[in-house]
C-alpha positions in Angstrom: 48.0 -27.0 -36.0 46.5 -25.8 -32.8 48.4 -25.2 -29.6 46.8 -28.2 -27.9 47.9 -30.6 -30.6 51.4 -29.1 -30.8 51.9 -29.6 -27.0 50.5 -33.1 -27.2 52.9 -34.1 -30.0 55.8 -32.5 -28.2 55.0 -34.5 -25.1 54.7 -37.7 -27.2 58.0 -37.0 -28.9 59.7 -36.3 -25.5 58.3 -39.6 -24.1 59.5 -41.5 -27.1 62.9 -39.9 -26.7 63.2 -41.2 -23.2 61.9 -44.6 -24.1 64.3 -45.0 -27.0 67.2 -43.7 -24.9 66.4 -46.3 -22.3 66.1 -49.1 -24.8 69.4 -48.1 -26.5 71.2 -48.0 -23.2 70.5 -51.6 -22.2 73.6 -53.8 -21.9 74.5 -55.9 -24.9 73.8 -59.7 -24.6 76.3 -61.3 -27.0 74.7 -64.8 -26.7 71.2 -63.6 -27.6 70.0 -62.5 -31.0 71.6 -59.2 -32.3 69.7 -56.0 -31.9 68.0 -55.1 -35.2 66.4 -51.8 -34.2 68.6 -48.7 -34.2 67.4 -47.2 -30.9 69.9 -44.4 -30.8 68.9 -43.2 -34.3 65.2 -43.3 -33.3 66.0 -41.4 -30.1 67.7 -38.6 -32.2 64.7 -38.4 -34.6 62.2 -38.2 -31.7 64.3 -35.5 -30.1 64.3 -33.5 -33.3 60.6 -33.9 -33.5 60.2 -32.6 -30.0 62.3 -29.6 -30.7 60.4 -28.8 -33.8 57.1 -29.0 -31.9 58.5 -26.7 -29.2 59.6 -24.2 -31.8 56.2 -24.3 -33.4 54.6 -23.7 -30.0 56.7 -20.7 -29.5 55.7 -19.4 -32.9 52.1 -19.9 -32.0 52.6 -17.8 -28.8 54.3 -15.0 -30.8 51.4 -14.9 -33.3 53.1 -15.9 -36.5 
């Protein structure tokens, strides 16, 4: 992967982390339908992807 693609994917993963964190932090509405999407789990997966892309970017800078 090129450095440009790596940085773009890291930015996308970081944006998704923020979005999923916001969606998971909304207050519960017990009278409405239950939440069926595990926002917290998606937030953790997106964060792990962002960290992986940042590690890959560092390795690209080091020349490995």
